[in-house]
ChimeraX commands (.cxc) that place a marker at each C-alpha (Angstrom):
marker #1 position 102.40,109.11,83.32 radius 0.5
marker #1 position 105.00,109.02,80.06 radius 0.5
marker #1 position 104.55,107.90,77.36 radius 0.5
marker #1 position 107.32,105.20,75.63 radius 0.5
marker #1 position 107.84,104.70,71.41 radius 0.5
marker #1 position 110.14,102.79,70.12 radius 0.5
marker #1 position 111.60,101.06,66.71 radius 0.5
marker #1 position 113.62,98.88,64.72 radius 0.5
marker #1 position 113.85,97.89,60.90 radius 0.5
marker #1 position 112.89,99.66,58.06 radius 0.5
marker #1 position 111.28,102.65,59.97 radius 0.5
marker #1 position 108.80,105.09,58.39 radius 0.5
marker #1 position 108.98,109.20,59.58 radius 0.5
marker #1 position 105.52,109.72,59.70 radius 0.5
marker #1 position 105.00,106.86,61.68 radius 0.5
marker #1 position 107.36,108.25,64.50 radius 0.5
marker #1 position 105.92,111.01,64.18 radius 0.5
marker #1 position 102.25,109.75,64.63 radius 0.5
marker #1 position 103.38,107.27,67.39 radius 0.5
marker #1 position 105.07,110.86,68.98 radius 0.5
marker #1 position 102.42,112.83,68.42 radius 0.5
marker #1 position 99.41,109.79,70.12 radius 0.5
marker #1 position 101.99,109.54,73.11 radius 0.5
marker #1 position 101.35,113.49,73.79 radius 0.5
marker #1 position 97.83,111.84,75.81 radius 0.5
marker #1 position 100.54,110.62,78.33 radius 0.5
marker #1 position 103.48,113.35,78.69 radius 0.5
marker #1 position 102.96,116.90,76.37 radius 0.5
marker #1 position 105.72,118.93,78.76 radius 0.5
marker #1 position 108.44,117.23,76.08 radius 0.5
marker #1 position 109.78,115.01,73.64 radius 0.5
marker #1 position 112.37,113.52,72.38 radius 0.5
marker #1 position 114.39,110.52,70.52 radius 0.5
marker #1 position 117.82,108.45,70.85 radius 0.5
marker #1 position 119.28,107.51,67.95 radius 0.5
marker #1 position 122.15,106.19,66.04 radius 0.5
marker #1 position 124.45,107.83,63.44 radius 0.5
marker #1 position 127.96,106.99,61.99 radius 0.5
marker #1 position 128.46,104.89,65.50 radius 0.5
marker #1 position 127.44,107.29,68.10 radius 0.5
marker #1 position 124.27,108.18,69.64 radius 0.5
marker #1 position 122.53,111.31,68.82 radius 0.5
marker #1 position 120.20,113.36,71.25 radius 0.5
marker #1 position 117.52,115.79,70.00 radius 0.5
marker #1 position 115.47,116.45,73.01 radius 0.5
marker #1 position 112.97,119.78,73.66 radius 0.5
marker #1 position 110.38,121.03,76.24 radius 0.5
marker #1 position 107.57,121.03,73.84 radius 0.5
marker #1 position 104.22,119.25,72.46 radius 0.5
marker #1 position 105.10,116.80,71.30 radius 0.5
marker #1 position 102.95,116.78,68.28 radius 0.5
marker #1 position 104.32,120.36,67.46 radius 0.5
marker #1 position 108.00,119.58,68.21 radius 0.5
marker #1 position 108.79,116.46,66.41 radius 0.5
marker #1 position 106.77,118.06,63.22 radius 0.5
marker #1 position 108.79,121.57,63.74 radius 0.5
marker #1 position 111.48,121.05,65.54 radius 0.5
marker #1 position 112.82,118.53,65.95 radius 0.5
marker #1 position 112.15,117.23,62.28 radius 0.5
marker #1 position 115.14,117.17,61.19 radius 0.5
marker #1 position 116.27,114.75,63.39 radius 0.5
marker #1 position 112.69,112.15,63.11 radius 0.5
marker #1 position 113.99,111.74,59.64 radius 0.5
marker #1 position 117.72,110.93,61.03 radius 0.5
marker #1 position 115.90,108.85,62.93 radius 0.5
marker #1 position 113.87,106.42,60.40 radius 0.5
marker #1 position 117.16,106.35,58.68 radius 0.5
marker #1 position 119.32,105.04,61.19 radius 0.5
marker #1 position 116.52,102.15,61.57 radius 0.5
marker #1 position 116.28,101.88,65.45 radius 0.5
marker #1 position 115.36,105.04,67.69 radius 0.5
marker #1 position 113.24,105.32,70.72 radius 0.5
marker #1 position 111.13,108.12,71.94 radius 0.5
marker #1 position 109.89,109.83,75.19 radius 0.5
marker #1 position 107.12,112.63,76.27 radius 0.5
marker #1 position 107.09,113.29,79.55 radius 0.5
marker #1 position 104.71,114.63,81.75 radius 0.5
marker #1 position 106.92,116.04,84.52 radius 0.5
marker #1 position 106.96,114.63,88.22 radius 0.5
marker #1 position 110.95,115.21,89.77 radius 0.5
marker #1 position 112.43,118.11,88.02 radius 0.5
marker #1 position 111.72,121.54,86.48 radius 0.5
marker #1 position 110.55,121.57,83.12 radius 0.5
marker #1 position 113.04,121.78,80.27 radius 0.5
marker #1 position 115.31,120.57,77.26 radius 0.5
marker #1 position 118.08,119.85,79.86 radius 0.5
marker #1 position 115.40,117.57,81.63 radius 0.5
marker #1 position 113.85,115.60,79.38 radius 0.5
marker #1 position 114.21,111.80,78.05 radius 0.5
marker #1 position 115.91,110.43,76.40 radius 0.5
marker #1 position 118.80,110.44,78.84 radius 0.5
marker #1 position 122.75,109.75,77.51 radius 0.5
marker #1 position 124.95,108.23,80.31 radius 0.5
marker #1 position 127.93,106.55,80.26 radius 0.5
marker #1 position 127.36,105.62,77.04 radius 0.5
marker #1 position 123.66,104.21,77.63 radius 0.5
marker #1 position 120.64,106.03,75.99 radius 0.5
marker #1 position 117.50,104.85,77.99 radius 0.5
marker #1 position 114.76,106.44,78.28 radius 0.5
marker #1 position 111.54,106.03,81.38 radius 0.5
marker #1 position 107.77,106.34,82.07 radius 0.5
marker #1 position 107.00,105.66,85.36 radius 0.5
marker #1 position 107.99,107.10,89.14 radius 0.5
marker #1 position 110.99,105.88,91.28 radius 0.5
marker #1 position 110.46,105.89,94.89 radius 0.5
marker #1 position 113.48,106.31,95.80 radius 0.5
marker #1 position 116.16,107.38,93.63 radius 0.5
marker #1 position 118.02,108.78,96.89 radius 0.5
marker #1 position 119.43,105.18,97.32 radius 0.5
marker #1 position 121.61,105.60,94.07 radius 0.5
marker #1 position 122.69,109.20,94.06 radius 0.5
marker #1 position 121.71,112.43,93.42 radius 0.5
marker #1 position 119.92,112.82,90.61 radius 0.5
marker #1 position 117.90,116.05,89.03 radius 0.5
marker #1 position 115.36,113.59,87.43 radius 0.5
marker #1 position 114.58,110.40,89.02 radius 0.5
marker #1 position 114.50,108.19,86.38 radius 0.5
marker #1 position 117.93,108.98,85.97 radius 0.5
marker #1 position 118.84,106.66,88.65 radius 0.5
marker #1 position 118.11,103.73,86.36 radius 0.5
marker #1 position 121.56,103.91,84.78 radius 0.5
marker #1 position 122.73,101.50,88.23 radius 0.5
marker #1 position 119.93,99.08,87.04 radius 0.5
marker #1 position 120.85,99.59,82.96 radius 0.5
marker #1 position 124.50,98.83,83.54 radius 0.5
marker #1 position 123.63,96.18,86.21 radius 0.5
marker #1 position 120.62,93.86,84.76 radius 0.5
marker #1 position 118.88,94.37,87.54 radius 0.5
marker #1 position 115.91,96.16,88.74 radius 0.5
marker #1 position 115.10,94.78,92.14 radius 0.5
marker #1 position 116.16,97.07,94.22 radius 0.5
marker #1 position 114.52,99.99,92.84 radius 0.5
marker #1 position 110.77,100.86,94.12 radius 0.5
marker #1 position 108.12,102.26,91.76 radius 0.5
marker #1 position 106.91,100.95,88.17 radius 0.5
marker #1 position 109.43,100.51,84.80 radius 0.5
marker #1 position 108.73,100.46,81.59 radius 0.5
marker #1 position 111.71,100.86,79.91 radius 0.5
marker #1 position 113.55,101.74,76.67 radius 0.5
marker #1 position 117.04,102.33,76.01 radius 0.5
marker #1 position 119.95,101.88,73.91 radius 0.5
marker #1 position 123.37,99.95,74.08 radius 0.5
marker #1 position 125.89,98.47,72.72 radius 0.5
marker #1 position 124.65,99.38,69.13 radius 0.5
marker #1 position 120.73,97.25,70.20 radius 0.5
marker #1 position 117.52,98.28,71.84 radius 0.5
marker #1 position 116.38,96.93,74.60 radius 0.5
marker #1 position 113.19,96.89,76.65 radius 0.5
marker #1 position 112.21,96.09,80.06 radius 0.5
marker #1 position 109.03,96.60,82.06 radius 0.5
marker #1 position 107.58,95.51,85.48 radius 0.5
marker #1 position 104.35,97.76,86.62 radius 0.5
marker #1 position 103.76,99.74,83.41 radius 0.5
marker #1 position 102.32,98.52,80.40 radius 0.5
marker #1 position 104.94,98.49,77.14 radius 0.5
marker #1 position 103.58,96.91,73.95 radius 0.5
marker #1 position 105.05,95.55,70.98 radius 0.5
marker #1 position 104.51,95.40,67.56 radius 0.5
marker #1 position 105.15,94.28,64.03 radius 0.5
marker #1 position 104.51,96.80,60.57 radius 0.5
marker #1 position 106.26,95.40,57.22 radius 0.5
marker #1 position 109.83,95.19,57.92 radius 0.5
marker #1 position 109.75,97.02,61.19 radius 0.5
marker #1 position 108.65,96.06,65.11 radius 0.5
marker #1 position 107.50,99.65,66.92 radius 0.5
marker #1 position 107.33,99.53,70.22 radius 0.5
marker #1 position 104.29,101.92,72.49 radius 0.5
marker #1 position 102.91,102.85,75.74 radius 0.5
marker #1 position 99.88,102.12,74.72 radius 0.5
marker #1 position 98.00,98.70,71.88 radius 0.5
marker #1 position 95.75,101.55,70.33 radius 0.5
marker #1 position 98.97,103.29,69.20 radius 0.5
marker #1 position 100.76,101.01,67.41 radius 0.5
marker #1 position 97.50,99.57,66.10 radius 0.5
marker #1 position 96.95,102.93,64.58 radius 0.5
marker #1 position 100.32,103.15,62.82 radius 0.5
marker #1 position 99.12,99.57,61.29 radius 0.5
marker #1 position 100.75,96.81,63.46 radius 0.5
marker #1 position 100.08,93.73,63.86 radius 0.5
marker #1 position 101.26,90.54,65.61 radius 0.5
marker #1 position 100.96,92.82,68.60 radius 0.5
marker #1 position 101.08,91.49,72.40 radius 0.5
marker #1 position 102.80,93.22,75.83 radius 0.5
marker #1 position 106.09,92.70,76.56 radius 0.5
marker #1 position 106.15,90.53,80.02 radius 0.5
marker #1 position 106.94,92.06,83.12 radius 0.5
marker #1 position 110.66,91.09,84.00 radius 0.5
marker #1 position 112.06,90.65,81.45 radius 0.5
marker #1 position 114.98,92.34,79.16 radius 0.5
marker #1 position 114.20,92.11,75.72 radius 0.5
marker #1 position 116.78,93.19,72.79 radius 0.5
marker #1 position 116.27,93.49,69.81 radius 0.5
marker #1 position 118.73,92.16,67.36 radius 0.5
marker #1 position 116.65,93.13,64.04 radius 0.5
marker #1 position 112.71,93.49,63.46 radius 0.5
marker #1 position 112.51,90.17,63.38 radius 0.5
marker #1 position 115.32,88.52,66.51 radius 0.5
marker #1 position 113.82,88.95,68.90 radius 0.5
marker #1 position 116.05,87.56,72.27 radius 0.5
marker #1 position 114.78,87.69,76.44 radius 0.5
marker #1 position 116.55,87.65,80.13 radius 0.5
marker #1 position 114.53,86.85,83.51 radius 0.5
marker #1 position 115.06,89.14,85.83 radius 0.5
marker #1 position 113.94,89.73,89.37 radius 0.5
marker #1 position 111.43,93.13,89.09 radius 0.5
marker #1 position 111.58,95.79,90.60 radius 0.5
marker #1 position 108.99,96.42,93.56 radius 0.5
marker #1 position 105.96,98.55,91.95 radius 0.5
marker #1 position 103.02,100.26,94.41 radius 0.5
marker #1 position 102.46,97.22,96.87 radius 0.5
marker #1 position 104.07,97.68,99.76 radius 0.5
marker #1 position 101.84,97.04,102.71 radius 0.5
marker #1 position 101.51,99.75,104.82 radius 0.5
marker #1 position 101.43,99.26,108.87 radius 0.5
marker #1 position 98.38,102.34,109.78 radius 0.5
marker #1 position 99.71,101.39,113.66 radius 0.5
marker #1 position 103.51,102.39,112.40 radius 0.5
marker #1 position 101.90,105.31,110.24 radius 0.5
marker #1 position 100.20,106.78,112.83 radius 0.5
marker #1 position 104.18,107.68,114.24 radius 0.5
marker #1 position 105.84,110.11,111.17 radius 0.5
marker #1 position 105.50,113.11,113.43 radius 0.5
marker #1 position 101.69,112.92,113.20 radius 0.5
marker #1 position 101.94,112.47,109.18 radius 0.5
marker #1 position 100.14,110.23,107.16 radius 0.5
marker #1 position 102.37,107.82,104.64 radius 0.5
marker #1 position 101.34,110.00,101.40 radius 0.5
marker #1 position 102.23,112.90,103.06 radius 0.5
marker #1 position 105.89,111.73,103.47 radius 0.5
marker #1 position 105.58,109.41,99.72 radius 0.5
marker #1 position 104.93,113.26,98.33 radius 0.5
marker #1 position 107.11,115.23,100.03 radius 0.5
marker #1 position 110.05,114.64,98.27 radius 0.5
marker #1 position 108.36,116.31,95.52 radius 0.5
marker #1 position 108.41,119.51,97.28 radius 0.5
marker #1 position 105.73,121.81,98.74 radius 0.5
marker #1 position 104.18,123.12,95.49 radius 0.5
marker #1 position 102.41,119.59,94.36 radius 0.5
marker #1 position 99.53,120.85,92.09 radius 0.5
marker #1 position 103.02,121.69,90.08 radius 0.5
marker #1 position 103.03,118.16,89.47 radius 0.5
marker #1 position 101.52,115.66,87.14 radius 0.5
marker #1 position 100.32,112.34,88.95 radius 0.5
marker #1 position 100.34,108.97,87.33 radius 0.5
marker #1 position 97.13,108.86,85.38 radius 0.5
marker #1 position 93.60,106.21,87.22 radius 0.5
marker #1 position 92.76,103.88,85.19 radius 0.5
marker #1 position 89.22,105.30,83.50 radius 0.5
marker #1 position 85.73,103.99,81.92 radius 0.5
marker #1 position 86.33,104.59,78.23 radius 0.5
marker #1 position 82.89,105.48,77.50 radius 0.5
marker #1 position 80.34,107.65,79.56 radius 0.5
marker #1 position 76.33,107.16,78.94 radius 0.5
marker #1 position 76.26,109.37,76.25 radius 0.5
marker #1 position 78.68,107.86,74.73 radius 0.5
marker #1 position 81.62,110.17,74.37 radius 0.5
marker #1 position 84.55,108.60,75.61 radius 0.5
marker #1 position 87.18,110.65,79.04 radius 0.5
marker #1 position 89.29,112.09,76.69 radius 0.5
marker #1 position 86.62,114.20,75.47 radius 0.5
marker #1 position 85.37,115.83,78.46 radius 0.5
marker #1 position 88.84,116.16,79.16 radius 0.5
marker #1 position 89.72,118.18,75.72 radius 0.5
marker #1 position 85.98,120.33,76.57 radius 0.5
marker #1 position 87.62,121.32,80.25 radius 0.5
marker #1 position 90.24,122.28,78.60 radius 0.5
marker #1 position 89.46,125.28,76.27 radius 0.5
marker #1 position 86.89,126.14,79.54 radius 0.5
marker #1 position 90.08,127.53,80.94 radius 0.5
marker #1 position 89.53,126.39,83.98 radius 0.5
marker #1 position 92.35,123.59,85.21 radius 0.5
marker #1 position 92.55,121.29,87.99 radius 0.5
marker #1 position 94.08,121.63,91.27 radius 0.5
marker #1 position 96.38,119.26,90.16 radius 0.5
marker #1 position 97.17,118.48,87.10 radius 0.5
marker #1 position 96.59,121.36,85.89 radius 0.5
marker #1 position 93.68,120.27,83.30 radius 0.5
marker #1 position 90.50,121.28,82.45 radius 0.5
marker #1 position 88.63,120.64,85.86 radius 0.5
marker #1 position 84.58,120.22,86.04 radius 0.5
marker #1 position 82.76,123.65,87.73 radius 0.5
marker #1 position 82.03,122.35,90.52 radius 0.5
marker #1 position 85.69,121.36,91.59 radius 0.5
marker #1 position 88.30,122.26,92.24 radius 0.5
marker #1 position 90.02,119.13,89.54 radius 0.5
marker #1 position 89.93,116.94,86.78 radius 0.5
marker #1 position 87.36,113.76,86.96 radius 0.5
marker #1 position 90.44,112.05,85.92 radius 0.5
marker #1 position 91.99,113.82,89.76 radius 0.5
marker #1 position 89.09,113.61,91.28 radius 0.5
marker #1 position 88.86,109.51,90.63 radius 0.5
marker #1 position 92.15,109.25,91.79 radius 0.5
marker #1 position 91.87,110.56,95.13 radius 0.5
marker #1 position 88.34,108.69,95.68 radius 0.5
marker #1 position 90.34,105.31,95.46 radius 0.5
marker #1 position 93.18,106.69,97.74 radius 0.5
marker #1 position 90.59,107.65,99.81 radius 0.5
marker #1 position 88.56,104.51,99.83 radius 0.5
marker #1 position 92.39,102.98,100.45 radius 0.5
marker #1 position 92.11,104.86,103.92 radius 0.5
marker #1 position 89.65,103.19,105.05 radius 0.5
marker #1 position 90.55,101.96,109.02 radius 0.5
marker #1 position 91.97,98.50,108.61 radius 0.5
marker #1 position 95.19,97.41,110.20 radius 0.5
marker #1 position 97.03,97.17,106.92 radius 0.5
marker #1 position 96.14,98.35,103.18 radius 0.5
marker #1 position 97.53,96.74,100.68 radius 0.5
marker #1 position 98.67,99.57,98.16 radius 0.5
marker #1 position 98.37,99.29,94.69 radius 0.5
marker #1 position 98.36,101.81,92.14 radius 0.5
marker link #1:1,2 radius 0.2
marker link #1:2,3 radius 0.2
marker link #1:3,4 radius 0.2
marker link #1:4,5 radius 0.2
marker link #1:5,6 radius 0.2
marker link #1:6,7 radius 0.2
marker link #1:7,8 radius 0.2
marker link #1:8,9 radius 0.2
marker link #1:9,10 radius 0.2
marker link #1:10,11 radius 0.2
marker link #1:11,12 radius 0.2
marker link #1:12,13 radius 0.2
marker link #1:13,14 radius 0.2
marker link #1:14,15 radius 0.2
marker link #1:15,16 radius 0.2
marker link #1:16,17 radius 0.2
marker link #1:17,18 radius 0.2
marker link #1:18,19 radius 0.2
marker link #1:19,20 radius 0.2
marker link #1:20,21 radius 0.2
marker link #1:21,22 radius 0.2
marker link #1:22,23 radius 0.2
marker link #1:23,24 radius 0.2
marker link #1:24,25 radius 0.2
marker link #1:25,26 radius 0.2
marker link #1:26,27 radius 0.2
marker link #1:27,28 radius 0.2
marker link #1:28,29 radius 0.2
marker link #1:29,30 radius 0.2
marker link #1:30,31 radius 0.2
marker link #1:31,32 radius 0.2
marker link #1:32,33 radius 0.2
marker link #1:33,34 radius 0.2
marker link #1:34,35 radius 0.2
marker link #1:35,36 radius 0.2
marker link #1:36,37 radius 0.2
marker link #1:37,38 radius 0.2
marker link #1:38,39 radius 0.2
marker link #1:39,40 radius 0.2
marker link #1:40,41 radius 0.2
marker link #1:41,42 radius 0.2
marker link #1:42,43 radius 0.2
marker link #1:43,44 radius 0.2
marker link #1:44,45 radius 0.2
marker link #1:45,46 radius 0.2
marker link #1:46,47 radius 0.2
marker link #1:47,48 radius 0.2
marker link #1:48,49 radius 0.2
marker link #1:49,50 radius 0.2
marker link #1:50,51 radius 0.2
marker link #1:51,52 radius 0.2
marker link #1:52,53 radius 0.2
marker link #1:53,54 radius 0.2
marker link #1:54,55 radius 0.2
marker link #1:55,56 radius 0.2
marker link #1:56,57 radius 0.2
marker link #1:57,58 radius 0.2
marker link #1:58,59 radius 0.2
marker link #1:59,60 radius 0.2
marker link #1:60,61 radius 0.2
marker link #1:61,62 radius 0.2
marker link #1:62,63 radius 0.2
marker link #1:63,64 radius 0.2
marker link #1:64,65 radius 0.2
marker link #1:65,66 radius 0.2
marker link #1:66,67 radius 0.2
marker link #1:67,68 radius 0.2
marker link #1:68,69 radius 0.2
marker link #1:69,70 radius 0.2
marker link #1:70,71 radius 0.2
marker link #1:71,72 radius 0.2
marker link #1:72,73 radius 0.2
marker link #1:73,74 radius 0.2
marker link #1:74,75 radius 0.2
marker link #1:75,76 radius 0.2
marker link #1:76,77 radius 0.2
marker link #1:77,78 radius 0.2
marker link #1:78,79 radius 0.2
marker link #1:79,80 radius 0.2
marker link #1:80,81 radius 0.2
marker link #1:81,82 radius 0.2
marker link #1:82,83 radius 0.2
marker link #1:83,84 radius 0.2
marker link #1:84,85 radius 0.2
marker link #1:85,86 radius 0.2
marker link #1:86,87 radius 0.2
marker link #1:87,88 radius 0.2
marker link #1:88,89 radius 0.2
marker link #1:89,90 radius 0.2
marker link #1:90,91 radius 0.2
marker link #1:91,92 radius 0.2
marker link #1:92,93 radius 0.2
marker link #1:93,94 radius 0.2
marker link #1:94,95 radius 0.2
marker link #1:95,96 radius 0.2
marker link #1:96,97 radius 0.2
marker link #1:97,98 radius 0.2
marker link #1:98,99 radius 0.2
marker link #1:99,100 radius 0.2
marker link #1:100,101 radius 0.2
marker link #1:101,102 radius 0.2
marker link #1:102,103 radius 0.2
marker link #1:103,104 radius 0.2
marker link #1:104,105 radius 0.2
marker link #1:105,106 radius 0.2
marker link #1:106,107 radius 0.2
marker link #1:107,108 radius 0.2
marker link #1:108,109 radius 0.2
marker link #1:109,110 radius 0.2
marker link #1:110,111 radius 0.2
marker link #1:111,112 radius 0.2
marker link #1:112,113 radius 0.2
marker link #1:113,114 radius 0.2
marker link #1:114,115 radius 0.2
marker link #1:115,116 radius 0.2
marker link #1:116,117 radius 0.2
marker link #1:117,118 radius 0.2
marker link #1:118,119 radius 0.2
marker link #1:119,120 radius 0.2
marker link #1:120,121 radius 0.2
marker link #1:121,122 radius 0.2
marker link #1:122,123 radius 0.2
marker link #1:123,124 radius 0.2
marker link #1:124,125 radius 0.2
marker link #1:125,126 radius 0.2
marker link #1:126,127 radius 0.2
marker link #1:127,128 radius 0.2
marker link #1:128,129 radius 0.2
marker link #1:129,130 radius 0.2
marker link #1:130,131 radius 0.2
marker link #1:131,132 radius 0.2
marker link #1:132,133 radius 0.2
marker link #1:133,134 radius 0.2
marker link #1:134,135 radius 0.2
marker link #1:135,136 radius 0.2
marker link #1:136,137 radius 0.2
marker link #1:137,138 radius 0.2
marker link #1:138,139 radius 0.2
marker link #1:139,140 radius 0.2
marker link #1:140,141 radius 0.2
marker link #1:141,142 radius 0.2
marker link #1:142,143 radius 0.2
marker link #1:143,144 radius 0.2
marker link #1:144,145 radius 0.2
marker link #1:145,146 radius 0.2
marker link #1:146,147 radius 0.2
marker link #1:147,148 radius 0.2
marker link #1:148,149 radius 0.2
marker link #1:149,150 radius 0.2
marker link #1:150,151 radius 0.2
marker link #1:151,152 radius 0.2
marker link #1:152,153 radius 0.2
marker link #1:153,154 radius 0.2
marker link #1:154,155 radius 0.2
marker link #1:155,156 radius 0.2
marker link #1:156,157 radius 0.2
marker link #1:157,158 radius 0.2
marker link #1:158,159 radius 0.2
marker link #1:159,160 radius 0.2
marker link #1:160,161 radius 0.2
marker link #1:161,162 radius 0.2
marker link #1:162,163 radius 0.2
marker link #1:163,164 radius 0.2
marker link #1:164,165 radius 0.2
marker link #1:165,166 radius 0.2
marker link #1:166,167 radius 0.2
marker link #1:167,168 radius 0.2
marker link #1:168,169 radius 0.2
marker link #1:169,170 radius 0.2
marker link #1:170,171 radius 0.2
marker link #1:171,172 radius 0.2
marker link #1:172,173 radius 0.2
marker link #1:173,174 radius 0.2
marker link #1:174,175 radius 0.2
marker link #1:175,176 radius 0.2
marker link #1:176,177 radius 0.2
marker link #1:177,178 radius 0.2
marker link #1:178,179 radius 0.2
marker link #1:179,180 radius 0.2
marker link #1:180,181 radius 0.2
marker link #1:181,182 radius 0.2
marker link #1:182,183 radius 0.2
marker link #1:183,184 radius 0.2
marker link #1:184,185 radius 0.2
marker link #1:185,186 radius 0.2
marker link #1:186,187 radius 0.2
marker link #1:187,188 radius 0.2
marker link #1:188,189 radius 0.2
marker link #1:189,190 radius 0.2
marker link #1:190,191 radius 0.2
marker link #1:191,192 radius 0.2
marker link #1:192,193 radius 0.2
marker link #1:193,194 radius 0.2
marker link #1:194,195 radius 0.2
marker link #1:195,196 radius 0.2
marker link #1:196,197 radius 0.2
marker link #1:197,198 radius 0.2
marker link #1:198,199 radius 0.2
marker link #1:199,200 radius 0.2
marker link #1:200,201 radius 0.2
marker link #1:201,202 radius 0.2
marker link #1:202,203 radius 0.2
marker link #1:203,204 radius 0.2
marker link #1:204,205 radius 0.2
marker link #1:205,206 radius 0.2
marker link #1:206,207 radius 0.2
marker link #1:207,208 radius 0.2
marker link #1:208,209 radius 0.2
marker link #1:209,210 radius 0.2
marker link #1:210,211 radius 0.2
marker link #1:211,212 radius 0.2
marker link #1:212,213 radius 0.2
marker link #1:213,214 radius 0.2
marker link #1:214,215 radius 0.2
marker link #1:215,216 radius 0.2
marker link #1:216,217 radius 0.2
marker link #1:217,218 radius 0.2
marker link #1:218,219 radius 0.2
marker link #1:219,220 radius 0.2
marker link #1:220,221 radius 0.2
marker link #1:221,222 radius 0.2
marker link #1:222,223 radius 0.2
marker link #1:223,224 radius 0.2
marker link #1:224,225 radius 0.2
marker link #1:225,226 radius 0.2
marker link #1:226,227 radius 0.2
marker link #1:227,228 radius 0.2
marker link #1:228,229 radius 0.2
marker link #1:229,230 radius 0.2
marker link #1:230,231 radius 0.2
marker link #1:231,232 radius 0.2
marker link #1:232,233 radius 0.2
marker link #1:233,234 radius 0.2
marker link #1:234,235 radius 0.2
marker link #1:235,236 radius 0.2
marker link #1:236,237 radius 0.2
marker link #1:237,238 radius 0.2
marker link #1:238,239 radius 0.2
marker link #1:239,240 radius 0.2
marker link #1:240,241 radius 0.2
marker link #1:241,242 radius 0.2
marker link #1:242,243 radius 0.2
marker link #1:243,244 radius 0.2
marker link #1:244,245 radius 0.2
marker link #1:245,246 radius 0.2
marker link #1:246,247 radius 0.2
marker link #1:247,248 radius 0.2
marker link #1:248,249 radius 0.2
marker link #1:249,250 radius 0.2
marker link #1:250,251 radius 0.2
marker link #1:251,252 radius 0.2
marker link #1:252,253 radius 0.2
marker link #1:253,254 radius 0.2
marker link #1:254,255 radius 0.2
marker link #1:255,256 radius 0.2
marker link #1:256,257 radius 0.2
marker link #1:257,258 radius 0.2
marker link #1:258,259 radius 0.2
marker link #1:259,260 radius 0.2
marker link #1:260,261 radius 0.2
marker link #1:261,262 radius 0.2
marker link #1:262,263 radius 0.2
marker link #1:263,264 radius 0.2
marker link #1:264,265 radius 0.2
marker link #1:265,266 radius 0.2
marker link #1:266,267 radius 0.2
marker link #1:267,268 radius 0.2
marker link #1:268,269 radius 0.2
marker link #1:269,270 radius 0.2
marker link #1:270,271 radius 0.2
marker link #1:271,272 radius 0.2
marker link #1:272,273 radius 0.2
marker link #1:273,274 radius 0.2
marker link #1:274,275 radius 0.2
marker link #1:275,276 radius 0.2
marker link #1:276,277 radius 0.2
marker link #1:277,278 radius 0.2
marker link #1:278,279 radius 0.2
marker link #1:279,280 radius 0.2
marker link #1:280,281 radius 0.2
marker link #1:281,282 radius 0.2
marker link #1:282,283 radius 0.2
marker link #1:283,284 radius 0.2
marker link #1:284,285 radius 0.2
marker link #1:285,286 radius 0.2
marker link #1:286,287 radius 0.2
marker link #1:287,288 radius 0.2
marker link #1:288,289 radius 0.2
marker link #1:289,290 radius 0.2
marker link #1:290,291 radius 0.2
marker link #1:291,292 radius 0.2
marker link #1:292,293 radius 0.2
marker link #1:293,294 radius 0.2
marker link #1:294,295 radius 0.2
marker link #1:295,296 radius 0.2
marker link #1:296,297 radius 0.2
marker link #1:297,298 radius 0.2
marker link #1:298,299 radius 0.2
marker link #1:299,300 radius 0.2
marker link #1:300,301 radius 0.2
marker link #1:301,302 radius 0.2
marker link #1:302,303 radius 0.2
marker link #1:303,304 radius 0.2
marker link #1:304,305 radius 0.2
marker link #1:305,306 radius 0.2
marker link #1:306,307 radius 0.2
marker link #1:307,308 radius 0.2
marker link #1:308,309 radius 0.2
marker link #1:309,310 radius 0.2
view
């Protein structure tokens, strides 16, 4: 799970920093920006916590992005590829800057890439995401305009004064004063010509996590389950990778949110074996991953065919 944020129009430096910092909940491994200056796309990114990177290392670039009147931003929770500045989003390829939230399961089909998200350059250039497997929320800058697309992962837009902002979560836009907040329709490419002029184009949507698996066929895959075969692409040390967080209840019985519990556990020093966040005392995993694993185990109950949605 990663975080996206973007904007066009009369932008505010503090609002950009606020959006990026709130997106740290979705990805804390790195942060990056892309914007146009002097007719050229500039990329600025660093392998650091977003709240630190935006307020310190990239503070000058944040100001330049606001002045430019258009930017895209990303906070990364690494899945494929080492955690470093080079692998941080946005990427600049063939004159297009882009950032992605999601996992591309079949990236090798498009070539050899250090980060699976880099394979999306083919879909962006061809305006066709139908051959991709995995959830996509995507923002990019091409020919001096801001574009966005989603299929399977969330992405919202909202108005603030004379600017339009985008973010992975509706609450982030509300927090910076946005109104008229809407989620982007799936399977549509949005082009933001300005803060008020938006055009759309419908395209064939990517394949999300809804593949049907036959358990009899699965049993013949060298004795491995489909999960073993799927996650093998990320290497043996799967505990190094942060998986997509499950959908969590927002309120616990005592009034605390699950994020309160997560932050308290993080201070204890005990780390989850799966995602590296704070874990419970009686388990090797945090509350998020425990719930995700329970859902996966329930999905493994014997049946002829299972519809996998994650």
